[in-house]
C-alpha positions as CSV (number, residue, x, y, z in Angstrom):
1,M,15.5,-26.5,-0.8
2,R,16.3,-25.8,2.8
3,P,15.8,-28.7,5.1
4,Y,12.6,-28.7,7.0
5,T,10.6,-31.1,9.2
6,I,6.8,-31.1,9.6
7,T,6.4,-31.2,13.4
8,G,2.6,-31.5,13.4
9,K,-0.5,-29.6,12.2
10,K,-1.9,-26.5,13.9
11,D,-3.9,-23.4,12.9
12,T,-2.1,-20.1,12.7
13,R,-4.6,-18.5,15.1
14,S,-3.3,-20.8,17.8
15,G,0.2,-19.4,17.2
16,F,-1.3,-16.0,18.1
17,G,-3.1,-17.3,21.2
18,D,0.1,-19.0,22.5
19,A,2.2,-15.9,21.9
20,M,-0.4,-13.9,23.8
21,T,-0.1,-16.3,26.7
22,Q,3.7,-15.8,26.7
23,L,3.4,-12.1,26.4
24,G,0.9,-12.1,29.3
25,R,3.6,-13.7,31.5
26,T,6.5,-11.6,30.3
27,N,5.3,-8.1,29.4
28,P,2.9,-6.4,31.8
29,D,2.1,-3.7,29.3
30,V,0.4,-6.1,26.9
31,V,-3.4,-6.0,27.0
32,A,-6.0,-7.8,24.9
33,L,-9.3,-6.7,23.5
34,C,-11.8,-8.9,21.6
35,A,-15.1,-8.5,19.8
36,D,-17.0,-11.4,21.3
37,L,-14.7,-14.1,19.7
38,V,-12.5,-15.1,22.5
39,G,-12.6,-18.8,21.6
40,S,-11.9,-18.2,18.0
41,L,-8.9,-16.0,18.8
42,K,-7.5,-18.5,21.3
43,L,-7.3,-16.0,24.1
44,G,-8.6,-18.3,26.9
45,T,-5.3,-18.8,28.8
46,F,-4.3,-15.1,28.5
47,I,-7.7,-14.1,30.0
48,K,-7.5,-16.7,32.8
49,E,-4.0,-15.6,33.8
50,N,-4.6,-11.9,33.3
51,P,-8.3,-11.0,33.8
52,D,-7.5,-7.4,34.6
53,R,-5.7,-7.0,31.3
54,F,-8.5,-8.2,29.0
55,F,-11.4,-6.1,27.7
56,Q,-14.4,-7.6,26.1
57,A,-15.7,-5.2,23.5
58,G,-18.7,-7.2,22.4
59,I,-19.9,-6.9,18.9
60,A,-18.7,-3.3,18.7
61,E,-15.6,-3.5,16.6
62,A,-15.3,0.3,15.9
63,N,-15.5,1.0,19.6
64,M,-12.8,-1.7,20.3
65,I,-10.4,0.1,17.9
66,S,-11.0,3.4,19.6
67,V,-10.5,1.9,23.1
68,G,-7.3,0.2,21.9
69,A,-6.0,3.5,20.6
70,G,-6.7,5.1,24.0
71,L,-4.9,2.3,25.8
72,A,-1.9,2.8,23.5
73,L,-1.8,6.5,24.3
74,G,-1.8,5.5,28.0
75,G,1.3,3.4,27.5
76,K,-0.2,0.0,27.0
77,I,0.4,-2.4,24.1
78,P,-3.1,-3.4,23.0
79,F,-3.9,-6.3,20.7
80,V,-7.4,-5.8,19.3
81,S,-8.7,-9.0,17.9
82,T,-11.6,-10.3,15.8
83,F,-12.2,-11.9,12.4
84,A,-10.3,-10.2,9.5
85,A,-13.6,-9.2,7.8
86,F,-14.6,-7.2,10.9
87,A,-11.1,-6.0,11.8
88,T,-10.6,-4.1,8.5
89,G,-13.6,-3.4,6.3
90,R,-16.1,-2.8,9.2
91,V,-13.8,-0.4,11.1
92,Y,-11.6,1.2,8.4
93,D,-12.4,4.8,9.4
94,Q,-11.5,4.1,13.0
95,I,-8.2,2.4,12.0
96,R,-7.3,5.2,9.6
97,Q,-7.9,8.0,12.0
98,S,-7.2,6.6,15.5
99,V,-4.5,4.1,14.7
100,A,-2.6,4.9,11.4
101,Y,-3.0,8.7,11.2
102,S,-2.3,9.0,14.9
103,D,0.5,6.5,14.7
104,T,-0.7,4.7,17.9
105,N,0.9,1.5,19.1
106,V,-2.1,-0.7,18.3
107,K,-1.8,-4.3,17.1
108,I,-4.7,-5.5,15.0
109,A,-5.0,-9.3,15.2
110,A,-7.1,-10.5,12.4
111,S,-8.1,-14.2,12.3
112,H,-10.2,-16.2,9.8
113,A,-8.8,-14.4,6.8
114,G,-9.0,-15.5,3.1
115,L,-10.7,-18.4,1.4
116,T,-9.6,-21.0,3.9
117,L,-12.2,-19.7,6.4
118,G,-14.2,-22.2,4.3
119,E,-17.8,-23.0,5.0
120,D,-18.7,-19.5,6.5
121,G,-18.8,-18.2,2.9
122,A,-18.2,-15.0,1.0
123,T,-19.4,-12.6,3.6
124,H,-16.7,-13.6,6.0
125,Q,-13.9,-14.6,3.5
126,I,-12.3,-11.2,3.2
127,M,-9.7,-11.1,0.5
128,E,-9.2,-7.3,0.3
129,D,-7.8,-6.8,3.8
130,I,-4.1,-6.7,2.9
131,G,-4.7,-4.0,0.3
132,L,-6.8,-2.0,2.8
133,M,-4.1,-2.1,5.5
134,K,-1.0,-1.7,3.4
135,M,-2.4,1.5,1.9
136,L,-2.4,3.2,5.3
137,P,0.7,5.2,6.1
138,N,2.5,4.0,9.3
139,M,0.9,0.5,9.1
140,V,3.0,-2.6,9.1
141,V,1.4,-5.7,7.4
142,I,2.4,-9.2,8.4
143,N,1.0,-12.4,7.0
144,P,2.8,-15.4,8.6
145,C,2.8,-18.9,7.0
146,D,2.4,-21.4,9.9
147,Y,1.9,-21.8,13.6
148,N,5.6,-21.2,14.6
149,Q,5.9,-18.2,12.4
150,T,2.7,-16.7,13.6
151,K,3.8,-17.1,17.2
152,A,7.1,-15.4,16.4
153,A,5.4,-12.6,14.4
154,T,3.1,-11.8,17.4
155,L,6.1,-11.5,19.7
156,A,7.8,-9.3,17.2
157,A,4.7,-7.1,16.8
158,A,4.6,-6.6,20.5
159,A,8.2,-5.4,20.5
160,Y,7.7,-3.0,17.5
161,Q,6.7,0.5,18.2
162,G,3.8,1.5,15.9
163,P,0.6,0.1,14.2
164,V,0.7,-3.5,13.1
165,Y,-1.8,-5.6,11.1
166,L,-1.4,-9.4,11.9
167,R,-3.2,-11.7,9.5
168,F,-3.8,-15.4,10.3
169,G,-6.4,-18.1,9.8
170,R,-8.6,-20.9,10.9
171,P,-7.6,-24.1,9.1
172,V,-5.1,-26.6,10.5
173,E,-2.0,-26.5,8.4
174,P,1.5,-28.2,8.6
175,V,4.0,-26.7,11.0
176,Y,7.3,-26.6,9.1
177,T,9.2,-23.4,10.1
178,P,11.7,-23.9,13.0
179,E,10.4,-23.1,16.4
180,D,13.4,-20.9,17.2
181,E,13.8,-19.1,13.9
182,P,14.1,-15.4,14.5
183,F,11.3,-13.2,13.0
184,V,12.6,-10.0,11.5
185,I,9.8,-7.6,10.3
186,G,10.4,-6.7,6.7
187,K,13.0,-9.4,6.0
188,A,12.1,-12.3,3.6
189,V,13.2,-15.9,4.3
190,Q,15.0,-17.8,1.6
191,W,13.6,-21.3,1.2
192,S,15.4,-22.5,-2.0
193,E,17.9,-21.0,-4.4
194,G,17.7,-21.4,-8.2
195,G,18.2,-19.5,-11.4
196,D,15.1,-20.2,-13.5
197,V,12.1,-18.7,-11.7
198,T,11.4,-16.7,-8.5
199,I,8.4,-17.7,-6.4
200,L,7.3,-15.3,-3.7
201,A,4.7,-16.6,-1.3
202,T,2.9,-15.4,1.8
203,G,0.6,-16.9,4.4
204,H,-1.1,-20.3,3.7
205,L,0.1,-20.2,0.1
206,M,3.7,-20.7,1.3
207,W,3.1,-24.4,1.9
208,R,1.7,-24.8,-1.6
209,A,4.6,-22.9,-3.0
210,I,7.1,-25.2,-1.2
211,Q,5.4,-28.3,-2.7
212,A,5.3,-26.7,-6.1
213,A,9.0,-25.8,-5.9
214,E,9.9,-29.4,-5.0
215,Q,8.0,-30.6,-8.0
216,L,9.6,-28.1,-10.3
217,E,13.1,-29.0,-8.9
218,K,12.5,-32.7,-9.7
219,E,11.9,-31.6,-13.3
220,G,15.2,-29.7,-13.3
221,V,13.8,-26.2,-12.8
222,G,15.9,-24.0,-10.4
223,V,13.5,-22.2,-8.1
224,D,14.3,-19.2,-6.0
225,L,11.6,-19.4,-3.3
226,L,11.1,-16.7,-0.7
227,N,8.7,-16.5,2.2
228,I,7.4,-13.0,2.2
229,H,5.8,-12.9,5.6
230,T,5.9,-9.1,5.8
231,I,4.1,-7.4,2.9
232,K,4.7,-3.9,4.3
233,P,7.5,-3.0,4.6
234,L,8.5,-5.2,1.7
235,D,12.0,-6.7,1.5
236,D,12.8,-4.8,-1.7
237,E,16.5,-5.8,-1.7
238,A,15.8,-9.6,-1.5
239,I,13.0,-9.5,-4.1
240,L,15.0,-7.4,-6.6
241,A,18.1,-9.6,-6.2
242,S,16.1,-12.7,-6.8
243,V,14.2,-11.5,-9.9
244,R,17.3,-10.0,-11.5
245,K,18.9,-13.5,-11.1
246,T,16.0,-15.5,-12.5
247,G,14.4,-13.0,-14.9
248,C,10.8,-13.8,-14.0
249,V,8.5,-14.1,-10.9
250,V,5.4,-15.7,-9.5
251,T,3.5,-14.2,-6.6
252,C,1.3,-16.5,-4.4
253,E,-1.3,-15.3,-1.9
254,E,-4.7,-16.1,-0.5
255,H,-6.0,-12.6,-1.4
256,M,-7.4,-10.6,-4.3
257,M,-5.0,-10.1,-7.2
258,N,-5.7,-6.4,-6.8
259,G,-4.1,-4.8,-3.8
260,G,-2.1,-7.7,-2.3
261,L,1.5,-9.0,-2.4
262,G,1.5,-9.3,-6.2
263,D,0.5,-5.6,-6.6
264,S,3.4,-4.6,-4.3
265,V,5.9,-6.7,-6.2
266,A,4.6,-5.4,-9.5
267,Q,5.1,-1.8,-8.4
268,L,8.6,-2.6,-7.1
269,L,9.6,-4.2,-10.4
270,A,8.1,-1.5,-12.5
271,R,10.1,1.1,-10.7
272,N,13.4,-0.8,-10.6
273,S,13.7,-3.9,-12.8
274,P,10.7,-4.9,-15.0
275,A,10.3,-8.7,-15.5
276,P,7.5,-11.1,-16.5
277,Q,5.2,-11.7,-13.5
278,E,2.4,-14.3,-13.0
279,Y,-0.1,-14.2,-10.1
280,V,-1.5,-17.0,-8.1
281,A,-4.3,-15.0,-6.4
282,V,-8.1,-14.6,-6.6
283,D,-9.1,-12.7,-9.8
284,D,-11.7,-10.2,-8.8
285,K,-14.2,-12.6,-7.3
286,F,-15.9,-13.1,-4.0
287,G,-15.5,-16.4,-2.3
288,E,-18.2,-19.0,-1.6
289,S,-19.0,-21.8,0.9
290,G,-16.9,-25.0,0.8
291,T,-14.1,-26.7,2.5
292,P,-10.7,-24.9,2.4
293,S,-9.2,-27.5,0.1
294,E,-12.1,-27.3,-2.3
295,L,-12.0,-23.5,-2.4
296,L,-8.2,-23.4,-3.0
297,V,-8.7,-25.7,-6.0
298,K,-11.7,-23.9,-7.4
299,F,-10.1,-20.5,-7.1
300,H,-6.8,-21.7,-8.6
301,L,-4.6,-21.3,-5.5
302,D,-3.4,-24.9,-5.2
303,V,0.0,-26.6,-5.9
304,P,-0.7,-27.3,-9.6
305,D,-1.6,-23.6,-10.1
306,V,1.7,-22.5,-8.7
307,V,3.5,-24.9,-11.0
308,A,1.6,-23.7,-14.0
309,A,2.2,-20.1,-13.2
310,A,5.9,-20.8,-12.9
311,R,6.0,-22.4,-16.4
312,R,4.1,-19.4,-17.8
313,A,6.5,-16.9,-16.2
314,M,9.5,-18.8,-17.6
315,A,8.0,-19.0,-21.1
316,R,7.7,-15.2,-21.1
317,K,11.3,-14.5,-20.5
318,R,13.2,-13.1,-23.4
């Protein structure tokens, strides 16, 4: 396991907000749009320092996407921001036509994604968004794991020419990635090396995967753990090299089993190097109200579930 230090606990949406503050000071082309959720998206400092570069769309998300596309065509780098449930499902047609099909330089900043939104319940806990976004040609899909990685991912998205979907969340989580670690779109990060099982994790599930890998390693299991922060484009080379070494894989995500990271990995393996795969993901269910920790346990996304999936995957190896 690579050395790491927990430097505190922060929500990933704050990584986005702090990156926007930095971009506001360093890149005059960056503009921000929000659908009446400025506090939730942590845009207060950006707005205070750059009032002429912020556009309040109100509760009109479809219009916000269209305005963002227009600003991009005018040479700006717009970050359109709202909850993930509204940033994808509510405005899919506008994203498809005005952003993806038109290949405009719009960054969709989607907060409060997944089960860990918690008490707001099933209507807001979107777990289909990665699938919706990754199916769109031209769209990059990024799902960072902690505050530092979210901040770095936001800066990388601003520098990238083309549509980007950035996914982050509300709960306070450990900060464990290095503050100065480079973020390279489409390149996985190796967290541990081993020959018995590959674990691929994204977003909030990366922290659970680290804890699971530590437990398995204490039992003598060699874990090849990769942080898959970019789901599209996928790091095919790193994933295939790992699975060919271990012979089996577990994918971990706070998303539906259909359409997410696990689906992308399964397609990659089917075309290149078939191997036993186990999923730690939500199995065709909507969420419900509860605390983030309660929901991760109920929907089988916690540390013991990753450990159990690794054991199942290893047992299926020939």
